[in-house]
Each structure stands twice: as C-alpha cells, then as structure tokens.
VORO-619669 format. One record per residue (C-alpha): x negated, y, z. Coordinates in steps of 0.02 Angstrom, whole numbers, padded with zeros to 5 digits, always signed. Last residue first. Layout:
XYZ/...
This chain:
+01391+01788-00190/+01346+01637-00295/+01163+01684-00321/+01142+01716-00134/+01209+01542-00092/+01087+01460-00212/+00939+01555-00140/+00989+01515+00040/+01014+01330+00000/+00840+01320-00076/+00768+01414+00073/+00849+01291+00193/+00776+01142+00100/+00609+01232+00097/+00617+01249+00287/+00430+01257+00323/+00434+01410+00435/+00604+01438+00514/+00729+01539+00410/+00775+01722+00425/+00788+01739+00235/+00658+01879+00241/+00545+01777+00355/+00557+01619+00251/+00524+01721+00093/+00368+01798+00172/+00305+01623+00212/+00333+01573+00031/+00241+01729-00030/+00090+01686+00078/+00089+01505+00016/+00092+01570-00163/-00060+01678-00129/-00147+01529-00049/-00117+01430-00208/-00212+01558-00310/-00121+01643-00453/-00082+01599-00634/+00106+01609-00607/+00143+01434-00671/-00015+01358-00598/+00019+01434-00428/+00201+01379-00436/+00148+01201-00475/+00026+01204-00329/+00156+01272-00208/+00275+01133-00259/+00422+01159-00377/+00596+01099-00329/+00692+01232-00428/+00732+01316-00262/+00545+01338-00233/+00539+01427-00402/+00678+01544-00344/+00583+01581-00183/+00425+01619-00284/+00518+01746-00390/+00593+01824-00233/+00425+01830-00143/+00349+01917-00296/+00487+02047-00328/+00504+02129-00158/+00649+02086-00044/+00744+02211+00065/+00902+02197-00037/+00904+02037-00140/+00790+02029-00293/+00872+02045-00462/+00891+01885-00561/+00794+01901-00723/+00676+01752-00714/+00802+01639-00628/+00935+01667-00761/+00806+01644-00897/+00753+01475-00836/+00591+01461-00741/+00452+01395-00852/+00405+01218-00817/+00272+01155-00698/+00206+00982-00730/+00269+00860-00599/+00185+00718-00688/+00084+00768-00842/+00086+00618-00958/-00055+00609-01084/-00013+00424-01093/-00175+00337-01045/-00268+00474-00952/-00115+00561-00877/-00038+00394-00827/-00204+00350-00744/-00202+00513-00645/-00020+00488-00598/-00054+00313-00531/-00207+00373-00436/-00109+00499-00335/-00038+00676-00335/-00092+00736-00506/-00076+00926-00511/-00264+00950-00533/-00246+00903-00715/-00129+01049-00748/-00249+01163-00654/-00392+01116-00771/-00280+01147-00921/-00235+01320-00854/-00417+01362-00819/-00467+01310-00996/-00324+01409-01072/-00372+01565-00973/-00556+01548-01020/-00520+01535-01205/-00567+01359-01265/-00710+01285-01367/-00857+01366-01277/-00779+01330-01109/-00751+01151-01166/-00934+01125-01206/-00994+01192-01037/-00863+01090-00944/-00919+00932-01034/-01103+00956-00994/-01061+00992-00812/-00955+00834-00801/-01087+00725-00880/-01224+00792-00767/-01121+00771-00611/-01079+00594-00665/-01262+00547-00684/-01317+00629-00519/-01183+00559-00405/-01128+00694-00281/-00982+00746-00389/-00928+00564-00388/-00863+00585-00211/-00743+00441-00189/-00640+00513-00044/-00483+00457-00132/-00372+00612-00135/-00504+00748-00145/-00608+00653-00271/-00451+00613-00369/-00409+00799-00374/-00576+00843-00454/-00554+00700-00579/-00381+00765-00624/-00457+00935-00666/-00586+00850-00778/-00444+00753-00860/-00350+00916-00890/-00504+00990-00972/-00512+00840-01089/-00328+00864-01132/-00354+01048-01173/-00501+01001-01284/-00396+00866-01365/-00262+00994-01406/-00388+01116-01483/-00466+00980-01588/-00641+00914-01553/-00743+00898-01713/-00911+00887-01620/-00835+00750-01510/-00930+00739-01346/-00789+00820-01247/-00678+00669-01276/-00807+00557-01194/-00827+00675-01045/-00639+00673-01014/-00640+00483-01028/-00785+00479-00905/-00682+00585-00783/-00536+00460-00787/-00643+00302-00781/-00736+00342-00620/-00587+00368-00505/-00500+00239-00615/-00614+00101-00547/-00569+00112-00363/-00383+00090-00334/-00367-00064-00443/-00182-00104-00464/-00218-00259-00574/-00129-00191-00728/-00199-00016-00697/-00377-00083-00699/-00350-00169-00866/-00276-00012-00944/-00420+00093-00877/-00545-00028-00954/-00452-00015-01119/-00464+00176-01114/-00653+00162-01093/-00658+00047-01246/-00550+00168-01347/-00671+00309-01306/-00821+00203-01354/-00744+00153-01521/-00702+00332-01569/-00865+00406-01504/-00984+00285-01590/-01143+00388-01562/-01251+00265-01464/-01209+00359-01303/-01024+00331-01341/-01053+00145-01366/-01151+00137-01203/-01008+00221-01111/-00883+00099-01184/-00993-00049-01138/-00999+00012-00958/-00808+00025-00951/-00787-00149-01024/-00907-00216-00891/-00804-00129-00757/-00644-00210-00821/-00734-00377-00829/-00784-00367-00646/-00601-00347-00598/-00540-00483-00717/-00668-00620-00676/-00653-00761-00805/-00832-00813-00765/-00871-00820-00950/-00793-00648-00973/-00898-00578-00831/-01062-00643-00905/-01013-00586-01081/-00976-00412-01014/-01146-00409-00929/-01229-00452-01094/-01129-00317-01181/-01193-00192-01053/-01372-00248-01075/-01365-00246-01266/-01283-00074-01270/-01419-00007-01154/-01552-00085-01265/-01472+00003-01413/-01489+00168-01320/-01673+00132-01290/-01702+00089-01472/-01618+00251-01524/-01753+00341-01424/-01716+00438-01266/-01705+00627-01284/-01520+00629-01243/-01560+00553-01076/-01505+00378-01028/-01446+00355-00849/-01265+00306-00875/-01266+00152-00987/-01427+00072-00925/-01384+00113-00745/-01210+00040-00768/-01278-00121-00842/-01409-00147-00707/-01278-00096-00578/-01162-00232-00642/-01300-00361-00628/-01319-00313-00443/-01132-00334-00421/-01139-00503-00507/-01275-00560-00388/-01167-00508-00241/-01021-00608-00312/-01131-00761-00340/-01192-00755-00160/-01116-00920-00101/-01172-00994-00266/-01357-00995-00220/-01477-00887-00118/-01605-00881-00260/-01482-00789-00372/-01465-00652-00240/-01654-00625-00246/-01660-00627-00437/-01517-00502-00454/-01596-00391-00320/-01759-00388-00420/-01663-00341-00577/-01584-00200-00477/-01755-00134-00428/-01817-00146-00608/-01665-00043-00667/-01692+00109-00555/-01868+00173-00591/-01874+00150-00781/-01694+00207-00792/-01716+00375-00708/-01562+00445-00621/-01652+00482-00457/-01508+00515-00336/-01363+00396-00368/-01462+00260-00455/-01611+00278-00336/-01500+00254-00183/-01411+00111-00270/-01577+00024-00307/-01628+00038-00126/-01459-00034-00081/-01487-00185-00192/-01658-00219-00115/-01579-00211+00058/-01441-00331+00007/-01574-00445-00070/-01659-00470+00100/-01767-00625+00077/-01815-00715+00238/-01948-00706+00375/-01857-00580+00481/-01950-00448+00582/-01981-00339+00429/-01794-00341+00395/-01759-00247+00557/-01869-00100+00503/-01797-00109+00328/-01620-00089+00396/-01671+00067+00492/-01761+00136+00338/-01608+00106+00229/-01498+00192+00358/-01615+00342+00363/-01612+00354+00173/-01423+00352+00174/-01413+00492+00303/-01539+00593+00201/-01432+00566+00046/-01291+00661+00135/-01129+00561+00122/-01026+00575-00037/-00896+00439-00012/-00990+00318-00124/-01144+00352-00020/-01051+00309+00141/-00989+00146+00064/-01168+00099+00018/-01234+00149+00189/-01104+00041+00275/-01157-00102+00162/-01339-00067+00205/-01307-00078+00392/-01196-00232+00377/-01322-00324+00269/-01460-00293+00396/-01346-00363+00532/-01304-00516+00428/-01488-00545+00383/-01524-00557+00570/-01618-00467+00708/-01463-00389+00784/-01406-00537+00888/-01511-00500+01044/-01455-00318+01042/-01270-00358+01064/-01150-00332+00917/-01024-00196+00962/-01113-00051+00876/-01121-00140+00708/-00940-00193+00731/-00882-00014+00759/-00983+00052+00612/-00924-00083+00492/-00742-00073+00547/-00729+00117+00533/-00833+00125+00374/-00723-00001+00285/-00568+00096+00342/-00629+00253+00256/-00665+00153+00098/-00488+00087+00091/-00457+00108-00096/-00382-00065-00121/-00517-00123-00241/-00654-00038-00140/-00603-00108+00030/-00581-00279-00049/-00749-00272-00138/-00788-00455-00104/-00943-00400-00009/-00845-00269+00088/-00717-00393+00152/-00861-00510+00196/-00956-00372+00289/-00805-00328+00396/-00764-00512+00427/-00942-00558+00477/-00958-00405+00588/-00796-00448+00679/-00862-00624+00710/-01024-00550+00778/-00924-00465+00916/-00879-00635+00991/-00999-00651+01138/-01015-00463+01158/-00828-00459+01197/-00699-00328+01144/-00764-00331+00965/-00679-00498+00931/-00507-00430+00976/-00518-00286+00853/-00589-00395+00716/-00453-00526+00736/-00315-00395+00741/-00380-00308+00586/-00385-00473+00491/-00207-00508+00548/-00145-00337+00493/-00236-00358+00327/-00147-00520+00289/-00048-00458+00138/-00201-00357+00081/-00314-00509+00093/-00193-00612-00012/-00179-00472-00139/-00367-00458-00157/-00388-00646-00174/-00253-00653-00309/-00345-00514-00402/-00511-00607-00398/-00441-00781-00435/-00514-00792-00612/-00685-00786-00529/-00813-00658-00471/-00784-00678-00283/-00770-00850-00207/-00907-00824-00076/-00838-00658-00014/-00658-00720-00017/-00708-00882+00070/-00792-00780+00209/-00635-00675+00235/-00517-00824+00238/-00633-00922+00353/-00633-00779+00478/-00445-00776+00459/-00427-00958+00508/-00564-00952+00640/-00480-00808+00733/-00310-00893+00734/-00388-01057+00790/-00478-00965+00930/-00319-00872+00980/-00224-01036+00984/-00350-01115+01101/-00350-00966+01218/-00160-00952+01221/-00129-01135+01266/-00104-01109+01453/+00085-01126+01436/+00118-00963+01529/+00019-00865+01400/+00118-00946+01260/+00282-00905+01347/+00227-00723+01358/+00182-00723+01174/+00354-00793+01132/+00443-00651+01222/+00332-00518+01143/+00355-00594+00970/+00544-00600+00987/+00551-00419+01049/+00437-00364+00903/+00527-00454+00762/+00435-00611+00711/+00368-00634+00535/+00367-00754+00389/+00293-00744+00215/+00353-00823+00053/+00312-00669-00052/+00484-00610-00108/+00577-00736-00001/+00531-00638+00155/+00572-00748+00303/+00623-00686+00475/+00595-00791+00631/+00708-00820+00782/+00859-00795+00669/+00927-00972+00696/+00905-01015+00512/+00727-00951+00518/+00689-01058+00670/+00760-01211+00580/+00652-01178+00427/+00499-01165+00539/+00539-01333+00619/+00550-01418+00449/+00392-01333+00382/+00298-01378+00542/+00338-01563+00544/+00200-01621+00423/+00069-01527+00525/+00105-01626+00681/+00160-01525+00834/+00106-01616+00991/-00045-01694+00904/-00096-01525+00835/-00029-01395+00713/-00018-01209+00752/-00164-01125+00664/-00182-01221+00500/+00003-01262+00479/+00056-01085+00522/-00073-01015+00400/-00012-01128+00259/+00169-01080+00295/+00120-00898+00274/+00104-00767+00411/+00168-00601+00475/+00067-00455+00537/-00006-00493+00707/+00000-00682+00711/-00024-00751+00887/+00166-00762+00908/+00162-00909+00787/+00115-01020+00935/+00261-00984+01049/+00390-01006+00912/+00305-01168+00859/+00314-01239+01035/+00494-01187+01065/+00548-01265+00901/+00456-01426+00938/+00534-01435+01112/+00704-01415+01028/+00786-01246+01038/+00928-01207+01160/+00810-01135+01291/+00746-01009+01164/+00922-00948+01131/+00946-00916+01316/+00780-00826+01326/+00821-00714+01178/+00995-00681+01248/+00920-00639+01417/+00798-00517+01340/+00934-00427+01243/+01050-00411+01393/+00908-00357+01505/+00847-00222+01385/+01025-00160+01361/+01057-00142+01546/+00887-00066+01575/+00938+00077+01459/+01033+00152+01605/+01217+00127+01647/+01192-00013+01771/+01354-00074+01853/+01401-00184+01705/+01228-00257+01714/+01251-00332+01887/+01334-00486+01816/+01189-00515+01697/+01117-00662+01794/+01257-00773+01729/+01161-00831+01576/+01277-00881+01433/+01331-01063+01433/+01516-01029+01460/+01514-00897+01324/+01442-01023+01200/+01566-01158+01247/+01709-01035+01221/+01633-00979+01054/+01638-01158+00997/+01476-01251+00967/+01349-01289+00831/+01383-01156+00697/+01418-01030+00836/+01239-01058+00896/+01178-00956+00744/+01280-00799+00790/+01218-00748+00964/+01047-00693+00901/+01130-00571+00780/+01234-00497+00921/+01077-00475+01027/+00989-00389+00881/+01134-00269+00855/+01147-00220+01040/+01332-00202+01081/+01312-00246+01266/+01287-00428+01210/+01400-00483+01355/+01539-00371+01291/+01526-00456+01123/+01538-00629+01199/+01686-00582+01308/+01777-00511+01156/+01742-00672+01060/+01812-00770+01208/+01970-00665+01194/+01972-00706+01008/+01970-00892+01034/+02150-00954+01026/+02223-00819+00914/+02085-00858+00791/+01917-00785+00741/+01826-00903+00622/+01657-00988+00629/+01623-01119+00494/+01511-00997+00399/+01387-00984+00543/+01230-00896+00477/+01297-00821+00315/+01474-00765+00356/+01428-00758+00540/+01317-00608+00507/+01460-00503+00436/+01584-00562+00567/+01470-00515+00712/+01426-00348+00631/+01610-00304+00610/+01647-00353+00790/+01509-00240+00856/+01569-00093+00752/+01750-00106+00810/+01884-00130+00678/+01918-00312+00724/+01969-00256+00899/+02119-00162+00829/+02178-00316+00736/+02154-00426+00889/+02242-00313+01015/+02151-00322+01181/+02081-00150+01147/+01913-00070+01183/+01810-00175+01062/+01626-00128+01076/+01547+00016+00981/+01369-00026+00932/+01227+00011+01050/+01160+00188+01062/+01025+00260+00953/+00968+00409+01057/+00942+00563+00951/+00792+00674+00979/+00743+00846+00919/+00559+00890+00912/+00508+01071+00888/+00351+01058+00993/+00300+00878+01034/+00372+00757+01162/+00356+00600+01055/+00520+00536+01129/+00528+00358+01197/+00575+00190+01121/+00514+00259+00957/+00575+00295+00781/+00512+00447+00688/+00586+00556+00550/+00457+00685+00499/+00480+00832+00379/+00333+00913+00289/+00354+01077+00194/+00257+01183+00320/+00101+01072+00314/-00016+01133+00452/+00106+01142+00597/+00197+00982+00549/+00032+00890+00525/-00036+00950+00692/+00121+00891+00786/+00116+00724+00693/-00064+00697+00748/-00026+00751+00927/+00115+00621+00937/+00020+00476+00855/-00109+00450+00992/-00001+00459+01149/+00141+00370+01058/+00036+00222+01002/+00140+00079+01075/+00303+00177+01054/+00282+00236+00875/+00385+00101+00789/+00421+00187+00621/+00352+00349+00552/+00469+00404+00412/+00388+00547+00316/+00507+00659+00220/+00412+00763+00092/+00473+00932+00028/+00326+00961-00090/+00175+00847-00085/+00051+00988-00111/+00036+01039+00071/+00022+00857+00120/-00146+00833+00036/-00229+00979+00127/-00145+00921+00287/-00228+00751+00266/-00399+00830+00243/-00373+00944+00394/-00319+00799+00505/-00478+00704+00468/-00534+00534+00402/-00590+00588+00229/-00469+00519+00101/-00446+00339+00049/-00311+00274-00064/-00187+00132-00056/-00025+00169-00145/+00070+00332-00123/-00019+00488-00064/+00081+00491+00097/+00059+00304+00122/-00129+00309+00104/-00146+00464+00211/-00040+00398+00354/-00144+00239+00360/-00307+00338+00353/-00245+00452+00494/-00187+00310+00607/-00336+00194+00579/-00439+00265+00722/-00293+00226+00839/-00316+00039+00819/-00157-00058+00859/-00064-00055+00693/+00060-00199+00680/+00216-00098+00721/+00153+00063+00644/+00257+00062+00485/+00235+00220+00381/+00380+00248+00260/+00373+00385+00128/+00517+00488+00055/+00494+00607-00092/+00539+00780-00153/+00674+00789-00021/+00857+00836-00009/+00905+00703-00137/+00845+00570-00014/+00987+00607+00106/+01083+00443+00102/+00925+00340+00085/+00837+00432+00226/+00980+00401+00347/+00987+00220+00292/+00802+00197+00326/+00812+00283+00495/+00967+00184+00546/+00885+00018+00503/+00728+00067+00598/+00823+00122+00753/+00936-00032+00755/+00958-00058+00943/+00844-00212+00944/+00714-00133+01056/+00790+00005+01162/+00825+00178+01097/+00749+00333+01019/+00770+00413+00848/+00650+00558+00831/+00688+00707+00719/+00548+00827+00675/+00577+00956+00537/+00744+01009+00609/+00915+01063+00545/+00931+00952+00392/+00897+00791+00489/+01012+00846+00628/
C-alpha cells in the first residue's frame, strides 16, 4: 500500500501499535525514498504551530520558514521523494488533515504516512486498520507459542518478569490471559510486570470481570475497554505512593526529569526523598517510560489520560497545575537571567527538551486574563535568552509573543514587561524581514506606553538602535544608541547581564559592518578595537554562543582593515564554533559574509570565485529556509551586491549562474555550513551516465521529458535537474508532469516513474 498511494493512514485504537508499525514500515522501505522524516504531534496542542513544526522537521533540524502553506510547499518541492511520517493526528485531525491535503497537492513528490485513531478523510487517502495481534487459536502449546500475542508476551517477560515461564501446568491460564488482553500490544505489555509477583493463575483470577460482554462486541470499543480495564487494574495494584505519583506526573505535557518530578509532585504525602524510588518502580511496571539517553521520563498517551482523570477526581489538579506552571516559569526566567555564561548551550538544550511543557504552560495561562501575564513572561524570557534564535524558531517566537500580548488584560499593559514584549516581537519581525514601517509603528506603540512608566526602558532603547542598524547604516547615528542601551541595562543589575551583552554585541557588529570604504584607517582600527573588546568580554564570561558572534565580528573588522587571510579564517572559526553547538541562527549570517570575504581578494582565483558565488547562492537558500531575511538588512545587502558585481566581472555569466545554482541546492543549515567549511556540495548534480544520455526515447515520447525521466530515475531532484540542464525549475516540473502522463502514472509518483524507466530499459 505504501508504494501504491501517496497518503496512507494507519488507524486503530490506542495501544494497537500504530506508531511502531509506521516506523518499521518506513525502515524497511527507506530505500524507496530520498529521505524519511518523523513529525510527532502527540504533545502539540496549538494548531498555529502545525506548519512551523512540519517545516522544521521537513528541512531537518530546527529552522524557521514563513508560516504559510505556500512557503512549506516551496521547500517540499526540492526535497525529492520524501516520506513524511505524521504520528498521532487524532487530537488535531480537523486542523492537520487540510494541511496534509494541500501539501500533497502542491508537492507532487511528497508521500505521507499518518497514524490516527480515525482517518484524515482527504482526497487520495488509503487507510489500513492496525488490528490487534493474532491470538492463539489452538489448545496445542507448541502451536500457541507461534501466535503473535504469545511471542510479544514472551519477549517482554524476558526483561520485565524473567522468572515467568510457560509450563504444562499454566499454559491454559496464559491463553486465558492473552484472550483477555484482546491482543492489544500495550495491554499485553501492562500484563507482564505483575507476573514477577504472582502466578499467571493468580493474575487471571484477579482480572476485572466487567469484560464479559466484550466477546460479544466486535467493534473497536472492545479493544478500548480491554486496554482501559488493564490500565485501571494495574493502577489498583500499585502502592498509594505509586498511584499518587502516577496521577501527578500526568500534568507534564512532554516528558519530565527527576528534578522536575521532585519539584512539582512532592509534598507531605509524597516526600521528595521517596520520589526516585517510586518512579523507578513505575518504570519497572511499564506505567512510565524512561529514556536512558537523556534521563527523561514520559507517559504513553492512554496512561497519561487515565492518570489525569484520577488527578481530577482527587481534587489536587489545581494545586499541581500551579506547581507545574511555576516550575517552568522559573526555568524560563532563570534562563533569561543566567544567559551569557559557560552554561549557555546547556540552557538551550534544556529548554528545547522541555519545549512541549513550556508551550503547554503558555497555552493554558493565556486562557484566563488572570494568568495571561505568565505566558508573556515565558515568551519574553525565551526570547531574551535567545532560545528562539539559537534553535531557529523565529516563527514560533512571533506566535507566542503576539498571542500573549493580545491576551494580557488592559490594566496590566502599563509595565516594562509589556513594553519589552512589544519591542522583542518587533525585533524578531525585523530579523524575518518585516516592513520597516511595521517596526517603526511597534516602536512608537511601545514608546507611548513607556511614557506612562517612571522607569528606564533599555529594551526600547535597544530596539531603536536595531531599527537604525538595519535601516540607517551610519555608525555615528547607530553606535551611541547602543551604548545608551548598554548603560541602561547595566543599571538594572545582574538579572539583565544577557541583555547588556546583546547591546554590547550590537555595538561591535555596528562598528564592524557599517564602515564605508571612505572611512579613515583610524575609524577601521576603532572598529577592530571595539570588536576585540567585545570578544574579551565574552571570553571572560566563558559564554560560547556570544563568543562565536564576537569572533565573527572580529573577522569582519579584520577584513575591513585589509587583512583578508586572517579575517576569512576568523569568520570560518566562528562557523566552526556555531556548528559544534548546533546554532541555527549564526550561520545564516556567517555563510554570506564568508562569500563576501572571499570576493574581496584582488587576487581571487577562478576556483575561489566559483566557491564565493556558491556561498552567495547558499545564502539565498538559507533566507528561504530559515526566514532570516538578511536581504532586507542594509549592511548585508550592500556586501552581497558588491560581491556579486565583483564575481560577475571575474567569471563568465554561465559559470557564475551555475555556481550560484550549486549553492542554492543546500537543503538545510547543516549542508550550508558543510559547504562553507568543507566545500562540500551535498546532492550536487552529476552528469547522467552515457547509457542514460543516449537511450532512445520510448514511442510517443519527445526527447526532453525522456531525459528528465531518466534523471528522476537516478534520484535527482527537480532543482538538481534544473541546474544540470541549465533550465528553470518550473520547466523541469513541466517535463516531469508530462512524463507522468506519458507513463500513465498518477501525478507525484516518482517511485513509479523510476520503476517505469528501469522496466523500459530492460525490455
């Protein structure tokens, strides 16, 4: 079915194994696709985040692209024969179904494998119900051992209940147990841990008797009931401490650490020193799953839903939700206040691991005017510590900032926090290429509120400097404003050390970027002094992310002072540092600056000129992929235009265009950085082999669609084919559609076209 349709949905009850089957299906068939991407929707509850989440996972690693279907389709078209696994759609089915339908229509090479408790009900969808495992149908022990349900029971018992053995005396009780589970994998797994404590006969005798009617019910309700009753029965076997902890950890939306469980769940009934022991017991009994890779814990959806219901019944839900909110509010605020330190990267990774929880807290807080300010604090804090920038989630930053700004009631809007939120949203918008008039209007709105507050507003001063930096590009106007912001943040104390550092960074970047060629040598030396001073500040703080930006600024200043070799190597070093820490923000600026740096060399070789043009092409693609619109930033626009003019004088037009196209083939930030540091061209088009080039077209085919069809069969994307043939991508897309028609294949079936070409060659 996977090879015969572009949209396959696996349906079935919770615990049936839909996710496991989808992942195994993709693994066994991965050679049919250019790539396979997994999008997990289980913890995603905000529909506005669907497209950004899909985009980040399609591109590979966290990136931001404009929050629109068209922008995502534009990216998908160049991903080749991509299989997108969209897991756990049921709670968002009304929102995700039309998105997937639009993506399939707009990106003809995309294939989607979805899991959901119900079909998506979109055009072209084929569904396959994931039925429970095969139960034993024979009373013969050896025959029964071969059934799927029995094999799973034995496999799980080997680790969870090693003392359990099937014998002549107990195997009929084992059959009764398996039939009671209805063959649901999760129910079977939940039945295993008690076998370490009691005999299978005792276990069967204790099973709930309210399932007698289930054998008469052939609908999915039977399986739901069997699973739910096993969860409840297992819950009743736990100690009061185990039940209490299971209830309480259900407040976590996206997994949790031991530290989080201790902070949120402990009280006089469940002392903090007992939580690790109780948690270990719940893991052993399969109520909770532990990831040893990062020491995090999580509940499967049916287990979480059951525990959440028990928590509501207990009357403790409100208290636990407040503790949960306060814990993650404190995490976000601590990250903002602890920024610019040796722990920068660790802070970013901690926030990323708990992003689902932070999202959940913000979403819940915005539902009430009394708590909306908490969402604003978290959104601003995550922006202040540059989490959204570091991880490339600029689109998400705007979603949370705008929603929280709107949710805060009028009586709480006259505050430094509210002013800071407006200017932070404006800063993110400017980075993403928003109209300068929109930014100016936001600054004016923030200034109007600030006039009513008798307190310094360094965030507003900083944003005014940013507006001038991006649009004015005059050092004597820009730098004094940033120096003022540095002083104002400094006066607020250590809690704003990260904000002060950011203002210092913009002093250094403005000095490095905004010098004109006519400026005096003394002015360029001042820029070098300022950037080196900022580097010393970051090095003293031991802050790796800030240091990488300081190194980048120093490299630019060195280039502007005439030391091209040293400056280029310094820029390369900043890219190396950013790659090591998985920074999704810095390379969007570093890659084009490296191209500009190479273009400055008066003795530029032919190969280096081609490489510089490729970096310019990669910078165009990074803008499209990340949403970081450096083309709208005056200094970078000037550098890029200067470089292009030089390269066009150095290279024949066709070679320049080819090099530019080669750079545009990067599909994500990783490939762009690999291009910059290693001159590695991922997915670079190769010449078709001689057999392909000279194969005669089939009857009824013209030459161009046949050539393109053969290149598709080689695994080349439309963009690679366009570069290879020296034609526009839309021309290639037209030939591909013609090939589908001539081969009598459905639109988008590149796998089918590949098979058709190979079969024709062997006739």
